[in-house]
C-alpha positions in Angstrom: 91.9 18.5 40.5 89.5 19.8 37.8 90.5 16.9 35.6 89.6 14.5 38.4 86.2 16.0 39.2 85.0 16.5 35.7 84.1 12.8 35.0 82.2 12.7 38.3 80.3 15.9 37.5 79.6 14.5 34.0 78.2 11.3 35.5 76.0 13.3 37.8 74.7 15.5 35.0 74.1 12.5 32.8 72.3 10.7 35.6 70.1 13.8 36.2 69.4 14.1 32.5 68.7 10.4 32.3 66.3 10.7 35.2 64.6 13.7 33.6 64.2 11.8 30.3 62.9 8.8 32.2 60.5 10.9 34.2 59.2 12.5 30.9 58.7 9.2 29.3 56.8 7.9 32.3 54.7 11.1 32.3 54.0 10.8 28.6 53.0 7.1 29.0 50.7 8.0 31.9 49.1 10.8 29.8 48.6 8.5 26.9 47.1 5.9 29.2 44.8 8.5 30.7 43.8 9.5 27.2 43.2 5.9 26.2 41.1 5.3 29.3 39.1 8.4 28.5 38.6 7.3 24.9 37.3 3.9 26.1 35.0 5.5 28.7 32.2 6.4 26.2 28.9 4.9 27.4 27.8 2.0 25.2 24.3 2.0 23.8 22.9 -0.8 21.6 20.0 0.3 19.3 17.9 -2.3 17.6 16.3 -1.1 14.4 12.8 -2.3 13.3 14.0 -3.2 9.8 17.1 -3.5 7.6 19.5 -0.6 7.0 17.7 2.0 5.0 16.7 5.7 5.0 13.9 4.9 7.4 16.6 5.1 10.0 18.8 7.8 8.5 18.8 10.0 11.6 20.7 7.4 13.7 23.2 6.7 11.0 23.7 10.4 10.4 24.2 11.0 14.2 26.9 8.3 14.2 28.6 9.5 11.0 28.6 13.2 11.9 30.0 12.6 15.4 26.8 13.6 17.3 27.0 10.5 19.4 30.7 11.1 20.1 29.9 14.6 21.2 27.6 13.1 23.8 30.3 10.6 24.9 28.3 7.7 23.5 29.4 4.5 21.7 26.3 3.5 19.8 26.0 0.1 18.1 23.2 0.1 15.5 21.8 -3.3 14.9 19.8 -3.8 11.7 16.5 -5.6 11.9 15.0 -8.1 9.5 11.8 -10.2 8.7 12.3 -12.4 11.7 13.4 -9.8 14.3 10.8 -8.4 16.7 12.3 -5.4 18.6 10.2 -6.1 21.7 11.6 -9.6 21.9 15.2 -8.4 21.4 15.0 -5.9 24.2 13.2 -8.3 26.5 16.0 -10.8 26.0 18.7 -8.2 26.8 19.9 -7.8 23.2 19.4 -4.0 23.1 19.2 -1.0 25.4 16.8 0.8 23.2 14.6 -0.2 20.2 12.5 1.3 17.5 9.0 0.1 17.1 5.5 1.1 15.9 3.2 2.1 18.8 0.5 -0.5 18.1 3.2 -3.2 18.4 4.8 -1.6 21.5 1.5 -1.2 23.3 0.4 -4.7 22.4 3.7 -6.0 23.8 3.3 -4.0 26.9 -0.2 -5.5 27.5 1.4 -8.9 27.1 4.0 -8.3 29.7 7.0 -6.6 28.0 6.9 -3.1 29.7 8.0 -0.9 26.8 8.0 2.9 27.4 8.1 5.5 24.6 10.8 8.0 25.5 10.8 9.9 22.2 8.8 10.0 18.9 10.8 11.2 15.9 8.0 10.2 13.4 5.1 12.6 13.4 3.0 11.0 10.6 2.3 7.5 9.3 3.5 6.2 6.0 1.4 3.0 5.9 -0.9 2.2 3.0 -2.8 -0.5 1.2 -2.0 -0.5 -2.5 -4.5 -2.3 -4.8 -4.7 -3.0 -8.5 -7.4 -0.8 -10.0 -8.5 -3.7 -12.2 -9.8 -5.5 -9.1 -12.7 -3.0 -9.0 -11.7 -1.8 -5.5 -12.6 1.9 -5.1 -13.4 2.1 -1.3 -12.7 0.1 1.8 -16.1 -1.6 1.6 -14.9 -3.2 -1.6 -12.3 -5.1 0.4 -14.9 -7.7 1.1 -14.3 -11.0 -0.7 -10.8 -9.9 -1.6 -7.3 -11.1 -0.7 -5.1 -8.6 1.1 -1.4 -8.9 1.8 -0.5 -8.1 5.4 2.8 -7.9 7.2 3.1 -9.7 10.5 5.8 -9.6 13.3 3.9 -6.8 15.0 3.1 -4.9 11.8 -0.3 -6.5 11.5 -2.0 -4.6 14.3 -2.9 -1.4 12.4 -4.5 -3.5 9.6 -6.4 -5.7 12.0 -7.6 -2.7 13.9 -8.8 -1.1 10.7 -10.7 -4.1 9.5 -12.3 -4.5 13.0 -13.5 -0.9 12.8 -15.0 -1.5 9.4 -16.7 -4.6 10.7 -14.9 -6.8 8.1 -13.9 -10.3 9.2 -10.4 -11.4 8.5 -11.4 -15.1 8.3 -12.2 -15.0 4.5 -15.5 -15.6 2.8 -17.6 -13.3 0.6 -18.3 -10.9 3.4 -14.8 -10.9 4.8 -11.2 -10.6 3.6 -8.6 -13.3 3.1 -5.4 -12.3 4.8 -2.2 -13.3 2.9 0.8 -13.3 5.1 2.9 -11.0 3.1 6.7 -11.1 2.9 8.5 -7.8 2.9 8.1 -7.4 -0.8 5.3 -6.7 -3.2 5.4 -9.9 -5.2 1.8 -10.9 -4.3 0.5 -7.8 -6.1 2.8 -8.2 -9.0 1.9 -11.9 -9.4 -1.8 -11.2 -8.8 -1.8 -13.5 -5.7 -3.4 -10.6 -3.8 -5.7 -7.8 -4.7 -4.0 -5.4 -2.4 -0.7 -5.4 -0.4 0.7 -3.5 2.4 3.1 -0.7 1.4 4.8 2.3 2.9 4.8 5.7 1.2 8.6 5.6 1.3 9.4 2.1 0.3 7.2 -0.7 -1.1 4.9 1.6 -3.1 7.9 2.6 -5.2 8.9 -1.0 -5.6 5.5 -1.5 -7.3 6.2 1.5 -9.6 9.7 0.3 -10.4 8.3 -3.1 -11.3 6.4 -1.5 -14.2 3.0 -0.6 -12.8 1.9 3.0 -13.2 0.2 5.2 -10.6 -3.0 5.1 -12.7 -3.0 1.3 -12.5 -3.3 1.5 -8.7 -5.7 2.6 -6.0 -4.0 3.6 -2.8 -5.6 3.8 0.7 -3.4 5.7 3.2 -4.1 5.0 6.8 -3.8 8.7 7.5 -6.6 9.5 5.1 -8.8 6.7 6.5 -8.6 8.1 10.0 -6.9 4.9 11.3 -3.3 6.0 11.4 -1.2 5.1 14.4 2.2 6.3 15.5 5.3 4.6 13.9 9.0 4.4 14.6 9.1 5.6 18.2 12.1 5.1 20.6 11.4 2.6 23.4 13.1 1.3 26.5 12.2 -1.0 29.3 10.3 0.7 32.1 12.5 -0.8 34.8 15.7 0.7 33.3 14.3 4.2 33.6 14.7 3.8 37.4 18.4 3.9 36.9 19.8 7.5 36.9 22.8 6.6 34.8 20.6 4.9 32.2 18.3 7.9 32.1 21.3 10.2 31.5 22.5 8.0 28.6 19.1 8.1 27.1 18.9 11.9 27.4 22.2 12.1 25.5 21.1 9.5 23.0 17.8 11.2 22.2 19.5 14.6 21.9 22.1 13.3 19.4 19.6 11.2 17.5 17.2 14.2 17.0 20.2 16.3 15.9 20.8 13.5 13.3 17.2 13.5 12.2 17.1 17.3 11.7 20.4 17.1 9.7 18.9 14.3 7.6 15.8 16.4 6.9 17.9 19.4 5.8 20.4 17.3 3.8 18.4 14.3 2.4 20.8 13.3 -0.4 23.8 13.3 2.0 21.8 11.4 4.5 20.9 8.8 1.9 24.6 8.4 1.0 25.5 7.9 4.7 22.8 5.1 4.9 24.3 3.5 1.8 27.8 3.6 3.4 26.4 1.6 6.3 24.5 -1.0 4.3 26.7 -4.0 4.7 24.3 -6.1 2.5 24.8 -3.8 -0.5 21.2 -4.4 -1.4 20.1 -0.8 -1.5 20.4 1.5 -4.5 21.2 5.2 -4.5 18.1 6.1 -6.4 15.8 4.2 -4.0 17.4 5.5 -0.9 17.4 9.1 -2.0 13.8 8.9 -2.9 13.0 7.1 0.4 14.8 9.8 2.4 12.7 12.5 0.7 9.5 10.7 1.8 10.8 10.0 5.3 11.5 13.7 5.8 7.8 14.3 5.3 7.0 11.9 8.2 9.6 13.3 10.7 8.7 16.9 9.8 7.0 18.7 12.7 8.5 16.5 15.4 11.2 17.7 17.8 11.3 14.3 19.3 8.8 14.8 22.1 5.7 12.6 22.0 2.6 14.6 21.2 0.0 13.5 23.7 -2.8 14.1 21.2 -1.1 11.7 18.7 -0.7 9.2 21.5 -4.3 9.4 22.6 -5.5 9.1 19.0 -3.5 5.9 18.7 -4.7 4.4 21.9 -8.4 5.2 21.1 -8.0 3.7 17.7 -6.4 0.5 19.0 -9.2 0.1 21.6 -12.1 1.1 19.5 -12.8 -2.2 17.7 -16.0 -3.9 18.6 -14.3 -7.3 18.6 -10.7 -8.4 19.1 -9.2 -4.9 19.8 -5.4 -4.6 19.7 -5.3 -3.6 23.3 -8.1 -4.1 25.8 -7.4 -1.3 28.3 -5.8 2.2 28.3 -2.1 1.7 29.1 -0.5 3.3 32.1 3.1 4.4 32.1 3.5 3.6 28.4 5.2 6.9 27.6 7.2 9.6 29.4 8.5 13.2 28.6 11.2 12.8 31.3 13.9 12.1 28.7 12.9 14.6 26.0 12.3 17.4 28.6 16.0 17.1 29.5 17.3 16.4 25.9 15.5 19.3 24.3 16.5 22.0 26.8 
């Protein structure tokens, strides 16, 4: 009898083992599927930069590289900008969830019907300047009259136009006005003496002039900060209507928290931050020397900001943009153009 029952018992035991193995396989597959689903569940955020990949945006690249966005369950796509890309137009067309822009441009866009709202302000200070050849005889802003000045457009012209308006200097040319040269995003007009002055940033184009062979003593520099006409730069903006969505607000809280963590890391580790930027530069156009120098200058502009917009800085910018006697950048004080709702939660 034992010899007759053994095969049957063996078959039963084998069937049970087979079932157990099959069940384990199913459980493992299910667990992997759940894990895969969880991995794919990170909330997507598309960020449109104001310009090409460079240390000006190091905080966002650092946040991605160091896993700060991952920690907040975010999948952030960082889209570089360029000479023909206006962040306000991109977000209005649905091409981004959040954009970086200068406040003059953002407020001008808002007045024209694109309801941008500042939800965070990583940059505390302005880096904008006019850089002139000393040989032109320019020693003060009054000497701009009768000269040719290079100016960036695509929303970057507003601080300059506002400054000229406050000085009472026409931008239509002539001996008593200035001739505006639509400047590309380089310093060639100054190097080739097509312009007496060009727009530069403390962290970028000024050093292009120096690297091209001109010396600091060959130049006269007018910083917007020193002239009392500085306005806020590189803020984080979203569309007003999206802030009505609770899920969107939650994403932005996490995005701002991770981004500011990236910025503070970049401030404390500028050389490493510059290397991270270089790793993300698909064009390969940037150099290590320039990016490390740029990051050092950028850290001066983000220093003192925890990400929350300082109302005094905002008010100063608005007053400046409205103060021109003719053709002001904005014609009325904006309403709803900024909020602390996101940073109040992000910075807890």
